[in-house]
N, C-alpha and C positions, 0 to 999 in steps of 0.2 A: 518468581515474578511469571509473569502472562502477557503476550498479548496475542487477543483473535478475531482475524479476522477486521484489525483498523482499516479504516480509510482513510487521507487527507487529501483537501485540495485546497487551491489560493483561487476561488471564483471558482470557474468553470475549466479549469485544468486540474486536473489528479494528479497527485505527485505519489503517493502509497496507496496500494488500493490488494484488498481481500490480505492481509500480510499477518501473519500467524509463526507465534515460537515461543519456548517457555525456556524457564535457566533453574535449575536447580542450588538451595541453599551453596556458596560456594564457590559453584561452577564461571568459567569467567567467558564469556560471550563475544565473537565478533560480527561487526556488519563488514562484510568485506566487497568493493564495488568500482566500480569506474564514477570521474568526479560526475555530477546530475543523477544517480542513478535512485536515489531518496535516502540512502544512510545514515545521513546528521539532518533530514528533517523526521526519520521515525526516532533517534535517540530525544527531538525537541519534545514530543509527544510523549514516550516517557518522561520525561524531566517537569510537562507541565507548561514548558513555552511556547506550542501549539495544539490548538481544538480535535479534535476526531470528528468527519463529519460522518463515521460509521466505526461497529467493532466497539471491544473495551480492553482494558490494559489495567490491568490486577495486581498487586505488590500484597506479597502476606496473604494471598488469598479476598485483599478487600480490592474494590473496582476504584482506581483514583481515575478514571477518564473513560471516559463513553460521548455519544453523540450531545443527551443532554446533560452531561454531567463532569466536571471538569478542578477536580481537587488544586488551590493554589499548589505551586510550586514549593516554597517554605515547607507544608504541612504534608509532602512524601515522604520523606525520613532518604532524602535521596542526593547525591553526593557529585559534585560534575567537575571534571578537571581540564581545562581548554585547552584549545590550540594554541595558544599562545602567552598559554598558563594567568593569564589575567591577576598576577600580584599589584597587591597596593605598593607602589612604590614611594609610598612617605613614613611605611613601615617598616618594620625589621621582617626577619623570619619568624621569628618567634610572634609576634602582634598579628600577623599572616597568617600563620595556626591557629591562633587564639581568637581571632572575627569573628568564629563562628557559633562559639560557647559564650554565649552574655548572661545564657540561662542558668551557668553553672557559678557556683560561689570563686573566691581569687583564689581561694587554693588548689580546689579542683582543675578550675583553668593552667593554673602552674603547672601540676602534676601531668596534664593529660600534655600540655604543649611539651614536656620533659620528653614524654614518653615518646610522641609523635616522632618528634626528630630525631629521636636515640633509635628507630625502628626505621626511617628512612638514610640514619649513619649519615644525618646533620647536626649536630649535640653541636657541636664546634663556630659552625653557624649561629649560631641565635640570636643573636645581636649586629648579626650584618645586615643591612640594608641587599632590596635587589639587584641594583645598577652592580653591585660588588661581587654577587655570585656569578656564576659560569653557568647555562646553560643549561645542563643536566641539574644543578643544585635549582635551580631554578624550579624544574618538573617537580623531581623532589618535594622541594616544599609547598608546591601545587597540590602535591599527592598527599601528604602530612595535612595540609588544611579543611580538602575534603572530607581526608577516616577523620580528620577528630574529634565528629559531632556524632560520631558512629552512627554511621550509612546504612539502612538497609540495601542500597544500592547504589555501586559507582560505575558512574559514565563515564567513557573517557574518549573523548573528540578530536582525534590526528595528533594525538598526545605525544608525538616525536616527531613531527614531521620539519620540525625546525633544527634540528640537532642533526649536524654531522653522522655519518652512516656509520663510522665507530661505535662512536658514542649511542648514537641509535641500539645498534645489537645490543650495545653491554644493558643500556638502562631495560632495554623493553625485558630484557630478563631478571629483572633485578627488581623489577615492579612488580614481574610478575610472582617471584616469592616474595616478595612485602602479601601480596593480597593474599595468598594460599597460606601465608602464614597467621595472618589474619582473621580465613572460613572467611573473604568479600565478595560475594555475589557483585557482578562486574560488565558491563558491556563496551566492547573495543571500538570502535570507527575507526575505519581503518582507506584509502587504496595501495596498501604494499602489500604482497601476497607473506614475504620471511617475516614480516612483521605478526601478523597475523598467526600464522603458523609457532611460531615464537612464543605467543603472548598464550595466547586463544584455548584452550578447549573443545570448543566446537564452535563452526563458522558457519554462518550465513551469506552465499555468495546472493546479489544482489545483481539485478537490470529493471531500471523501466520501472523502479517502485513494485518490486515485487521479491519476493526470493525466491532463488534457480532451487536449491540446494540447501538444506540445514543437517552439517555431517559434521563429520573430526575431516582433518587433514591430509589421514591417510585414504578414506574414500572419495573425495572431493579429486584427489590427482589421480587415486585408479579406478575410480569407481561412479567419474562424471554421471548425473544425470541426465542432462540435453549435452547439446554442439556449448551450448554459449559458454557454461563452465569447464567442458572440454579445452573448449578455446582459451579462457581466462584464467583457469589456473595452470603455473609448469608454461614450459613452451614444446610446443610439436604442429607437427602438420598430417593433414590427412591426406592417404594415399587410396586409391582405391586398391579394390581384390572382392574376389566370389568365396562364396560358400562352398564348400568340396565337400563337408556334412557338417554335423553341430556341430562339432571342436575342431575343426580344419577347415580354414584359408588359405587359396590363393592369393596370392601377388607380387609384386615387380622384385622385390625385394627376397622371394619363398613364401616357403611354406610353412603354415604360423601351425602350431597346434597346442600352443600354454592354454593359460586358463584367459577365458575367452569372457568378456564381457557386455552383456546387447543388449543397449537399455531401450534396446523395443521390445523387449517383452514384460517394459510395463505399462504399454498397450495391450497385450496378448498378441501381438503379430511377431510370433519368434520366426526368427528367420529361419530358412531352409533351404536344402541346397539345390545353387546353383542360385539364390539371389546375388545382386548386385550391392557393395559394404564400400562405408567409408571407415578405415584403419586408424588411428589415431598410433602415430609413433613421436617417441618423446628422444632427446637425446641421447639417454642414457642405454635404448632401445637399440640404435647402433654402435656397432662393436671394429674398433680397425684393428683389422688383420694386415700385418704384411707377410704374412708365408708367401710364399714365389706362385702357389698353386690357386688363388683367389682370384676366385671365378666372377664376383663380383667388384668391381669397379666402380667410383665417382670420382667426380673435380672438384676440389678446390673454389672456392670464387668468392667465400670471406669467410677471416677468421678472425675473433675475439680472446686475447690471452688475459685468461683468468689466475694467473698464477700458475696453483702445480695443474692447471686441466686447459686447455686451448678449446671455444666453441666452434667447432667448424659448420658453415654451411655450405654441404655436398648436392651438385647433381647428379639426376644420374642418367642414364645413356637415354630415358624415356623424355628428358629435358624437366625433370623436375626436380622440388629439392628438397635436402632431406635438414636435421642437426643431428649433430655430435659430438660429443665431450670429450676429449681424446688426453690424456694425457701428455704434457711440454713439452716432454723428453723428444716427443714427435713432432719438430715443428717443420711442417710443409708450407711448402710457398703455391701462391695465389696462380690455379694454370695448373696446377699437378693432380695426378691421378693416384688415389690408396686405394688396396684395397681396403673394403669391411665385411661386414657378416651384422644377422639380423640376432640378438639374444633378446626375445622381449618377454619377459616373466608375466605383466599383468597386458592385458591387448584388450583393449576397447573398440566397439565394432559400435557402427548406426548404418541406416538403409543409407545405399547411397541414393545424392542428394547430385543437382545436376551440374557437372564439374563443368566449373570454368574453362578459363585460355590455362595454359600450362605456366606452373609458377617459374618466377624468376628468378 
């Protein structure tokens, strides 16, 4: 499937602007972004529920939407799994799965329903009604119903948002396995980064109706295309630094000489010696150093227990703050000073923006 420079608007309010991406057969894509960025609108455009004002959408090489034409949703061979599952309460699980198979014979419908419930691991609840099923079971019935008519594309709109975190994590992996085993092309919409990382092959980070970066999770984290992606993906802070050479940066935490990524090179503006930069520092870049000789210290101003690790917010001598993930065996008190050191394998650098007030 392919989206080429699509645009969508409600009257004069533009919601999607010149958005493009494509997916290969069997790939799982994800539109990731904060509420109101337009990701669900893109999904509705693909499904045929919303018209385009420019650009085009093609499935299997056939244009299904453009400014002058829109193929009806029921003719697009697109399945959809909704946030609220949208199961029919008066139908059993088997009857819900069978709902879109009215063109098949009774024998074909029965076999397909049996196969789909088996695939999603729910053969034993075929005759139960939605209210008799758990949230996870309802979600899998909704998935089986969407897959039953052999769609060319599956759309999933925040499919795990109504589930508790433990079930959400387990079900996201199960659904990825099902889609991969069935070689289904799919697009997931979510605001949850962990969900996107665990399900999708490629992710588009959206902001104000545009895709900021369409890439693998690893590159979004380690090679963000711009400051929005760098801020949105993972956790981190920007600290000021100065280029000593093309591969060396001087900053408050020390001198960095590791793999340095310069997004400014994308505009053919290579950072030069003496260039003032902002360096992205992630929690895993700041390592606990309990040696008495440690010269770099920071004060604990906040802590969040996460089981095996504690996420510390630390204040540096300059007053700026950084985050650090430290083994929970080292349980430090608020106000305590601890030794730290900088160990950054991937360094992301942006040209300096006017620094505001010192972070609190």
